[in-house]
PDB file with SEQRES, HELIX, SHEET and CRYST1 records, atoms N, CA, C and O in Angstrom:
SEQRES   1 A   60  MET ILE LEU GLY ASN LYS PHE ASP HIS GLY ALA GLU ALA          
SEQRES   2 A   60  ILE MET PRO THR VAL PHE ASN LEU VAL PRO ASN SER ALA          
SEQRES   3 A   60  LYS ILE MET ALA SER SER GLY VAL VAL THR ILE ARG LEU          
SEQRES   4 A   60  ILE ILE ARG VAL SER THR ALA ALA HIS VAL LYS PHE PRO          
SEQRES   5 A   60  HIS CYS TRP ARG LEU GLY VAL ASN                              
HELIX    1 AA1 ASN A    5  LEU A   21  1                                  17    
HELIX    2 AA2 LYS A   27  VAL A   43  1                                  17    
HELIX    3 AA3 ALA A   47  LYS A   50  1                                   4    
HELIX    4 AA4 HIS A   53  LEU A   57  1                                   5    
CRYST1    1.000    1.000    1.000  90.00  90.00  90.00 P 1           1          
ATOM      1  N   MET A   1     -12.136  27.589  25.281  1.00  0.00           N  
ATOM      2  CA  MET A   1     -11.535  26.462  25.972  1.00  0.00           C  
ATOM      3  C   MET A   1     -10.540  25.776  25.037  1.00  0.00           C  
ATOM      4  O   MET A   1     -10.877  25.417  23.909  1.00  0.00           O  
ATOM      5  N   ILE A   2      -9.343  25.605  25.512  1.00  0.00           N  
ATOM      6  CA  ILE A   2      -8.302  24.959  24.731  1.00  0.00           C  
ATOM      7  C   ILE A   2      -8.160  23.519  25.186  1.00  0.00           C  
ATOM      8  O   ILE A   2      -7.925  23.253  26.365  1.00  0.00           O  
ATOM      9  N   LEU A   3      -8.302  22.597  24.259  1.00  0.00           N  
ATOM     10  CA  LEU A   3      -8.237  21.180  24.583  1.00  0.00           C  
ATOM     11  C   LEU A   3      -6.810  20.645  24.603  1.00  0.00           C  
ATOM     12  O   LEU A   3      -6.502  19.744  25.383  1.00  0.00           O  
ATOM     13  N   GLY A   4      -5.935  21.186  23.757  1.00  0.00           N  
ATOM     14  CA  GLY A   4      -4.562  20.822  23.738  1.00  0.00           C  
ATOM     15  C   GLY A   4      -4.319  19.318  23.551  1.00  0.00           C  
ATOM     16  O   GLY A   4      -4.809  18.721  22.592  1.00  0.00           O  
ATOM     17  N   ASN A   5      -3.559  18.711  24.476  1.00  0.00           N  
ATOM     18  CA  ASN A   5      -3.199  17.302  24.368  1.00  0.00           C  
ATOM     19  C   ASN A   5      -4.408  16.365  24.336  1.00  0.00           C  
ATOM     20  O   ASN A   5      -4.378  15.316  23.693  1.00  0.00           O  
ATOM     21  N   LYS A   6      -5.458  16.757  25.033  1.00  0.00           N  
ATOM     22  CA  LYS A   6      -6.651  15.878  25.041  1.00  0.00           C  
ATOM     23  C   LYS A   6      -7.216  15.753  23.638  1.00  0.00           C  
ATOM     24  O   LYS A   6      -7.606  14.663  23.221  1.00  0.00           O  
ATOM     25  N   PHE A   7      -7.264  16.850  22.913  1.00  0.00           N  
ATOM     26  CA  PHE A   7      -7.758  16.789  21.532  1.00  0.00           C  
ATOM     27  C   PHE A   7      -6.810  15.971  20.670  1.00  0.00           C  
ATOM     28  O   PHE A   7      -7.244  15.131  19.881  1.00  0.00           O  
ATOM     29  N   ASP A   8      -5.512  16.220  20.824  1.00  0.00           N  
ATOM     30  CA  ASP A   8      -4.528  15.502  20.008  1.00  0.00           C  
ATOM     31  C   ASP A   8      -4.623  13.970  20.192  1.00  0.00           C  
ATOM     32  O   ASP A   8      -4.549  13.215  19.223  1.00  0.00           O  
ATOM     33  N   HIS A   9      -4.786  13.538  21.431  1.00  0.00           N  
ATOM     34  CA  HIS A   9      -4.883  12.079  21.694  1.00  0.00           C  
ATOM     35  C   HIS A   9      -6.174  11.531  21.118  1.00  0.00           C  
ATOM     36  O   HIS A   9      -6.181  10.441  20.547  1.00  0.00           O  
ATOM     37  N   GLY A  10      -7.251  12.257  21.254  1.00  0.00           N  
ATOM     38  CA  GLY A  10      -8.540  11.808  20.682  1.00  0.00           C  
ATOM     39  C   GLY A  10      -8.484  11.781  19.156  1.00  0.00           C  
ATOM     40  O   GLY A  10      -8.977  10.847  18.524  1.00  0.00           O  
ATOM     41  N   ALA A  11      -7.884  12.807  18.578  1.00  0.00           N  
ATOM     42  CA  ALA A  11      -7.759  12.856  17.121  1.00  0.00           C  
ATOM     43  C   ALA A  11      -6.919  11.719  16.612  1.00  0.00           C  
ATOM     44  O   ALA A  11      -7.263  11.087  15.614  1.00  0.00           O  
ATOM     45  N   GLU A  12      -5.811  11.446  17.290  1.00  0.00           N  
ATOM     46  CA  GLU A  12      -4.940  10.364  16.877  1.00  0.00           C  
ATOM     47  C   GLU A  12      -5.648   9.025  16.926  1.00  0.00           C  
ATOM     48  O   GLU A  12      -5.409   8.163  16.081  1.00  0.00           O  
ATOM     49  N   ALA A  13      -6.504   8.848  17.895  1.00  0.00           N  
ATOM     50  CA  ALA A  13      -7.226   7.564  18.042  1.00  0.00           C  
ATOM     51  C   ALA A  13      -8.247   7.356  16.923  1.00  0.00           C  
ATOM     52  O   ALA A  13      -8.475   6.220  16.506  1.00  0.00           O  
ATOM     53  N   ILE A  14      -8.865   8.433  16.430  1.00  0.00           N  
ATOM     54  CA  ILE A  14      -9.915   8.214  15.403  1.00  0.00           C  
ATOM     55  C   ILE A  14      -9.426   8.370  13.970  1.00  0.00           C  
ATOM     56  O   ILE A  14     -10.171   8.048  13.044  1.00  0.00           O  
ATOM     57  N   MET A  15      -8.192   8.855  13.748  1.00  0.00           N  
ATOM     58  CA  MET A  15      -7.726   9.099  12.394  1.00  0.00           C  
ATOM     59  C   MET A  15      -7.755   7.881  11.501  1.00  0.00           C  
ATOM     60  O   MET A  15      -8.188   8.024  10.358  1.00  0.00           O  
ATOM     61  N   PRO A  16      -7.332   6.683  11.913  1.00  0.00           N  
ATOM     62  CA  PRO A  16      -7.418   5.537  11.007  1.00  0.00           C  
ATOM     63  C   PRO A  16      -8.858   5.244  10.551  1.00  0.00           C  
ATOM     64  O   PRO A  16      -9.083   4.905   9.389  1.00  0.00           O  
ATOM     65  N   THR A  17      -9.807   5.371  11.443  1.00  0.00           N  
ATOM     66  CA  THR A  17     -11.200   5.151  11.106  1.00  0.00           C  
ATOM     67  C   THR A  17     -11.704   6.206  10.133  1.00  0.00           C  
ATOM     68  O   THR A  17     -12.434   5.900   9.190  1.00  0.00           O  
ATOM     69  N   VAL A  18     -11.305   7.451  10.372  1.00  0.00           N  
ATOM     70  CA  VAL A  18     -11.744   8.556   9.505  1.00  0.00           C  
ATOM     71  C   VAL A  18     -11.140   8.375   8.100  1.00  0.00           C  
ATOM     72  O   VAL A  18     -11.826   8.623   7.108  1.00  0.00           O  
ATOM     73  N   PHE A  19      -9.880   7.951   7.999  1.00  0.00           N  
ATOM     74  CA  PHE A  19      -9.281   7.737   6.684  1.00  0.00           C  
ATOM     75  C   PHE A  19      -9.985   6.631   5.934  1.00  0.00           C  
ATOM     76  O   PHE A  19     -10.039   6.656   4.704  1.00  0.00           O  
ATOM     77  N   ASN A  20     -10.522   5.665   6.646  1.00  0.00           N  
ATOM     78  CA  ASN A  20     -11.269   4.598   5.983  1.00  0.00           C  
ATOM     79  C   ASN A  20     -12.602   5.074   5.430  1.00  0.00           C  
ATOM     80  O   ASN A  20     -13.162   4.418   4.552  1.00  0.00           O  
ATOM     81  N   LEU A  21     -13.129   6.193   5.913  1.00  0.00           N  
ATOM     82  CA  LEU A  21     -14.373   6.737   5.406  1.00  0.00           C  
ATOM     83  C   LEU A  21     -14.229   7.394   4.025  1.00  0.00           C  
ATOM     84  O   LEU A  21     -15.171   7.413   3.234  1.00  0.00           O  
ATOM     85  N   VAL A  22     -13.053   7.920   3.757  1.00  0.00           N  
ATOM     86  CA  VAL A  22     -12.860   8.740   2.565  1.00  0.00           C  
ATOM     87  C   VAL A  22     -13.154   7.999   1.260  1.00  0.00           C  
ATOM     88  O   VAL A  22     -13.829   8.572   0.405  1.00  0.00           O  
ATOM     89  N   PRO A  23     -12.690   6.754   1.049  1.00  0.00           N  
ATOM     90  CA  PRO A  23     -13.011   6.077  -0.213  1.00  0.00           C  
ATOM     91  C   PRO A  23     -14.387   5.442  -0.235  1.00  0.00           C  
ATOM     92  O   PRO A  23     -14.735   4.762  -1.200  1.00  0.00           O  
ATOM     93  N   ASN A  24     -15.168   5.646   0.795  1.00  0.00           N  
ATOM     94  CA  ASN A  24     -16.514   5.066   0.897  1.00  0.00           C  
ATOM     95  C   ASN A  24     -17.370   5.490  -0.265  1.00  0.00           C  
ATOM     96  O   ASN A  24     -17.318   6.643  -0.694  1.00  0.00           O  
ATOM     97  N   SER A  25     -18.166   4.562  -0.785  1.00  0.00           N  
ATOM     98  CA  SER A  25     -19.018   4.891  -1.923  1.00  0.00           C  
ATOM     99  C   SER A  25     -20.222   5.744  -1.551  1.00  0.00           C  
ATOM    100  O   SER A  25     -20.831   6.374  -2.415  1.00  0.00           O  
ATOM    101  N   ALA A  26     -20.571   5.765  -0.258  1.00  0.00           N  
ATOM    102  CA  ALA A  26     -21.646   6.618   0.172  1.00  0.00           C  
ATOM    103  C   ALA A  26     -21.097   8.045   0.334  1.00  0.00           C  
ATOM    104  O   ALA A  26     -20.277   8.301   1.216  1.00  0.00           O  
ATOM    105  N   LYS A  27     -21.540   8.938  -0.493  1.00  0.00           N  
ATOM    106  CA  LYS A  27     -20.979  10.311  -0.558  1.00  0.00           C  
ATOM    107  C   LYS A  27     -20.996  10.992   0.798  1.00  0.00           C  
ATOM    108  O   LYS A  27     -20.023  11.654   1.160  1.00  0.00           O  
ATOM    109  N   ILE A  28     -22.070  10.850   1.553  1.00  0.00           N  
ATOM    110  CA  ILE A  28     -22.123  11.547   2.850  1.00  0.00           C  
ATOM    111  C   ILE A  28     -21.069  11.057   3.804  1.00  0.00           C  
ATOM    112  O   ILE A  28     -20.535  11.851   4.578  1.00  0.00           O  
ATOM    113  N   MET A  29     -20.746   9.778   3.783  1.00  0.00           N  
ATOM    114  CA  MET A  29     -19.688   9.237   4.646  1.00  0.00           C  
ATOM    115  C   MET A  29     -18.324   9.708   4.189  1.00  0.00           C  
ATOM    116  O   MET A  29     -17.484  10.062   5.016  1.00  0.00           O  
ATOM    117  N   ALA A  30     -18.090   9.717   2.898  1.00  0.00           N  
ATOM    118  CA  ALA A  30     -16.816  10.198   2.347  1.00  0.00           C  
ATOM    119  C   ALA A  30     -16.617  11.670   2.671  1.00  0.00           C  
ATOM    120  O   ALA A  30     -15.531  12.087   3.072  1.00  0.00           O  
ATOM    121  N   SER A  31     -17.682  12.454   2.492  1.00  0.00           N  
ATOM    122  CA  SER A  31     -17.623  13.892   2.783  1.00  0.00           C  
ATOM    123  C   SER A  31     -17.358  14.157   4.265  1.00  0.00           C  
ATOM    124  O   SER A  31     -16.569  15.035   4.613  1.00  0.00           O  
ATOM    125  N   SER A  32     -18.015  13.402   5.126  1.00  0.00           N  
ATOM    126  CA  SER A  32     -17.800  13.614   6.551  1.00  0.00           C  
ATOM    127  C   SER A  32     -16.378  13.234   6.967  1.00  0.00           C  
ATOM    128  O   SER A  32     -15.803  13.852   7.863  1.00  0.00           O  
ATOM    129  N   GLY A  33     -15.816  12.218   6.315  1.00  0.00           N  
ATOM    130  CA  GLY A  33     -14.426  11.872   6.580  1.00  0.00           C  
ATOM    131  C   GLY A  33     -13.482  12.967   6.202  1.00  0.00           C  
ATOM    132  O   GLY A  33     -12.573  13.281   6.970  1.00  0.00           O  
ATOM    133  N   VAL A  34     -13.657  13.557   5.060  1.00  0.00           N  
ATOM    134  CA  VAL A  34     -12.828  14.655   4.576  1.00  0.00           C  
ATOM    135  C   VAL A  34     -12.948  15.881   5.476  1.00  0.00           C  
ATOM    136  O   VAL A  34     -11.948  16.509   5.823  1.00  0.00           O  
ATOM    137  N   VAL A  35     -14.176  16.211   5.846  1.00  0.00           N  
ATOM    138  CA  VAL A  35     -14.396  17.361   6.737  1.00  0.00           C  
ATOM    139  C   VAL A  35     -13.718  17.146   8.093  1.00  0.00           C  
ATOM    140  O   VAL A  35     -13.102  18.057   8.646  1.00  0.00           O  
ATOM    141  N   THR A  36     -13.846  15.912   8.618  1.00  0.00           N  
ATOM    142  CA  THR A  36     -13.225  15.628   9.926  1.00  0.00           C  
ATOM    143  C   THR A  36     -11.702  15.707   9.818  1.00  0.00           C  
ATOM    144  O   THR A  36     -11.064  16.258  10.715  1.00  0.00           O  
ATOM    145  N   ILE A  37     -11.111  15.190   8.776  1.00  0.00           N  
ATOM    146  CA  ILE A  37      -9.661  15.251   8.618  1.00  0.00           C  
ATOM    147  C   ILE A  37      -9.217  16.713   8.520  1.00  0.00           C  
ATOM    148  O   ILE A  37      -8.221  17.091   9.136  1.00  0.00           O  
ATOM    149  N   ARG A  38      -9.927  17.530   7.768  1.00  0.00           N  
ATOM    150  CA  ARG A  38      -9.550  18.972   7.666  1.00  0.00           C  
ATOM    151  C   ARG A  38      -9.630  19.651   9.023  1.00  0.00           C  
ATOM    152  O   ARG A  38      -8.752  20.440   9.371  1.00  0.00           O  
ATOM    153  N   LEU A  39     -10.670  19.357   9.795  1.00  0.00           N  
ATOM    154  CA  LEU A  39     -10.819  19.938  11.117  1.00  0.00           C  
ATOM    155  C   LEU A  39      -9.681  19.542  12.025  1.00  0.00           C  
ATOM    156  O   LEU A  39      -9.102  20.387  12.708  1.00  0.00           O  
ATOM    157  N   ILE A  40      -9.355  18.268  12.038  1.00  0.00           N  
ATOM    158  CA  ILE A  40      -8.256  17.771  12.889  1.00  0.00           C  
ATOM    159  C   ILE A  40      -6.955  18.405  12.501  1.00  0.00           C  
ATOM    160  O   ILE A  40      -6.184  18.798  13.377  1.00  0.00           O  
ATOM    161  N   ILE A  41      -6.678  18.521  11.225  1.00  0.00           N  
ATOM    162  CA  ILE A  41      -5.404  19.158  10.791  1.00  0.00           C  
ATOM    163  C   ILE A  41      -5.387  20.610  11.171  1.00  0.00           C  
ATOM    164  O   ILE A  41      -4.335  21.115  11.564  1.00  0.00           O  
ATOM    165  N   ARG A  42      -6.513  21.322  11.073  1.00  0.00           N  
ATOM    166  CA  ARG A  42      -6.570  22.733  11.412  1.00  0.00           C  
ATOM    167  C   ARG A  42      -6.389  22.973  12.913  1.00  0.00           C  
ATOM    168  O   ARG A  42      -5.733  23.936  13.309  1.00  0.00           O  
ATOM    169  N   VAL A  43      -6.962  22.113  13.743  1.00  0.00           N  
ATOM    170  CA  VAL A  43      -7.025  22.357  15.185  1.00  0.00           C  
ATOM    171  C   VAL A  43      -5.834  21.724  15.916  1.00  0.00           C  
ATOM    172  O   VAL A  43      -5.363  22.265  16.916  1.00  0.00           O  
ATOM    173  N   SER A  44      -5.367  20.623  15.440  1.00  0.00           N  
ATOM    174  CA  SER A  44      -4.345  19.839  16.150  1.00  0.00           C  
ATOM    175  C   SER A  44      -2.998  20.571  16.176  1.00  0.00           C  
ATOM    176  O   SER A  44      -2.628  21.274  15.235  1.00  0.00           O  
ATOM    177  N   THR A  45      -2.293  20.383  17.273  1.00  0.00           N  
ATOM    178  CA  THR A  45      -0.933  20.953  17.399  1.00  0.00           C  
ATOM    179  C   THR A  45       0.127  19.896  17.305  1.00  0.00           C  
ATOM    180  O   THR A  45       1.309  20.225  17.207  1.00  0.00           O  
ATOM    181  N   ALA A  46      -0.254  18.613  17.332  1.00  0.00           N  
ATOM    182  CA  ALA A  46       0.712  17.527  17.342  1.00  0.00           C  
ATOM    183  C   ALA A  46       1.085  17.133  15.911  1.00  0.00           C  
ATOM    184  O   ALA A  46       0.214  16.924  15.066  1.00  0.00           O  
ATOM    185  N   ALA A  47       2.376  17.037  15.657  1.00  0.00           N  
ATOM    186  CA  ALA A  47       2.839  16.678  14.311  1.00  0.00           C  
ATOM    187  C   ALA A  47       2.439  15.275  13.933  1.00  0.00           C  
ATOM    188  O   ALA A  47       2.169  15.016  12.760  1.00  0.00           O  
ATOM    189  N   HIS A  48       2.389  14.337  14.900  1.00  0.00           N  
ATOM    190  CA  HIS A  48       2.060  12.947  14.573  1.00  0.00           C  
ATOM    191  C   HIS A  48       0.592  12.797  14.211  1.00  0.00           C  
ATOM    192  O   HIS A  48       0.219  11.795  13.601  1.00  0.00           O  
ATOM    193  N   VAL A  49      -0.247  13.753  14.563  1.00  0.00           N  
ATOM    194  CA  VAL A  49      -1.645  13.726  14.131  1.00  0.00           C  
ATOM    195  C   VAL A  49      -1.760  14.341  12.727  1.00  0.00           C  
ATOM    196  O   VAL A  49      -2.558  13.880  11.910  1.00  0.00           O  
ATOM    197  N   LYS A  50      -0.966  15.373  12.453  1.00  0.00           N  
ATOM    198  CA  LYS A  50      -1.058  16.065  11.187  1.00  0.00           C  
ATOM    199  C   LYS A  50      -0.385  15.281  10.057  1.00  0.00           C  
ATOM    200  O   LYS A  50      -0.756  15.432   8.892  1.00  0.00           O  
ATOM    201  N   PHE A  51       0.582  14.461  10.388  1.00  0.00           N  
ATOM    202  CA  PHE A  51       1.335  13.747   9.353  1.00  0.00           C  
ATOM    203  C   PHE A  51       1.264  12.239   9.578  1.00  0.00           C  
ATOM    204  O   PHE A  51       2.231  11.624  10.029  1.00  0.00           O  
ATOM    205  N   PRO A  52       0.099  11.644   9.257  1.00  0.00           N  
ATOM    206  CA  PRO A  52      -0.097  10.221   9.536  1.00  0.00           C  
ATOM    207  C   PRO A  52       0.811   9.307   8.713  1.00  0.00           C  
ATOM    208  O   PRO A  52       1.004   8.146   9.075  1.00  0.00           O  
ATOM    209  N   HIS A  53       1.387   9.826   7.581  1.00  0.00           N  
ATOM    210  CA  HIS A  53       2.291   8.969   6.835  1.00  0.00           C  
ATOM    211  C   HIS A  53       3.492   8.572   7.663  1.00  0.00           C  
ATOM    212  O   HIS A  53       4.136   7.563   7.378  1.00  0.00           O  
ATOM    213  N   CYS A  54       3.802   9.355   8.689  1.00  0.00           N  
ATOM    214  CA  CYS A  54       4.897   9.031   9.576  1.00  0.00           C  
ATOM    215  C   CYS A  54       4.570   7.814  10.479  1.00  0.00           C  
ATOM    216  O   CYS A  54       5.467   7.128  10.968  1.00  0.00           O  
ATOM    217  N   TRP A  55       3.258   7.573  10.682  1.00  0.00           N  
ATOM    218  CA  TRP A  55       2.870   6.396  11.472  1.00  0.00           C  
ATOM    219  C   TRP A  55       3.366   5.129  10.815  1.00  0.00           C  
ATOM    220  O   TRP A  55       3.910   4.249  11.482  1.00  0.00           O  
ATOM    221  N   ARG A  56       3.181   5.029   9.496  1.00  0.00           N  
ATOM    222  CA  ARG A  56       3.574   3.823   8.783  1.00  0.00           C  
ATOM    223  C   ARG A  56       5.073   3.677   8.706  1.00  0.00           C  
ATOM    224  O   ARG A  56       5.584   2.559   8.653  1.00  0.00           O  
ATOM    225  N   LEU A  57       5.781   4.773   8.698  1.00  0.00           N  
ATOM    226  CA  LEU A  57       7.243   4.753   8.608  1.00  0.00           C  
ATOM    227  C   LEU A  57       7.916   4.581   9.952  1.00  0.00           C  
ATOM    228  O   LEU A  57       9.119   4.333  10.022  1.00  0.00           O  
ATOM    229  N   GLY A  58       7.144   4.711  11.020  1.00  0.00           N  
ATOM    230  CA  GLY A  58       7.712   4.610  12.362  1.00  0.00           C  
ATOM    231  C   GLY A  58       8.457   5.842  12.793  1.00  0.00           C  
ATOM    232  O   GLY A  58       9.261   5.789  13.724  1.00  0.00           O  
ATOM    233  N   VAL A  59       8.203   6.966  12.123  1.00  0.00           N  
ATOM    234  CA  VAL A  59       8.858   8.231  12.433  1.00  0.00           C  
ATOM    235  C   VAL A  59       7.979   9.028  13.391  1.00  0.00           C  
ATOM    236  O   VAL A  59       6.791   9.202  13.123  1.00  0.00           O  
ATOM    237  N   ASN A  60       8.519   9.507  14.475  1.00  0.00           N  
ATOM    238  CA  ASN A  60       7.724  10.282  15.425  1.00  0.00           C  
ATOM    239  C   ASN A  60       8.085  11.744  15.354  1.00  0.00           C  
ATOM    240  O   ASN A  60       7.517  12.556  16.084  1.00  0.00           O  
TER     241      ASN A  60                                                      
END                                                                             
């Protein structure tokens, strides 16, 4: 089953929260954040999900 845009929209919505997990002092939370980010980058087809630095710059 291919999720396509549905996955991209969901991934875009949770990315800020997931990025906040990475510097967490609890190793399991930091590890889960990194694993989630890797999965989203691997599966997502949308450039704005893969390149979040563009969010801050206002580049789409």
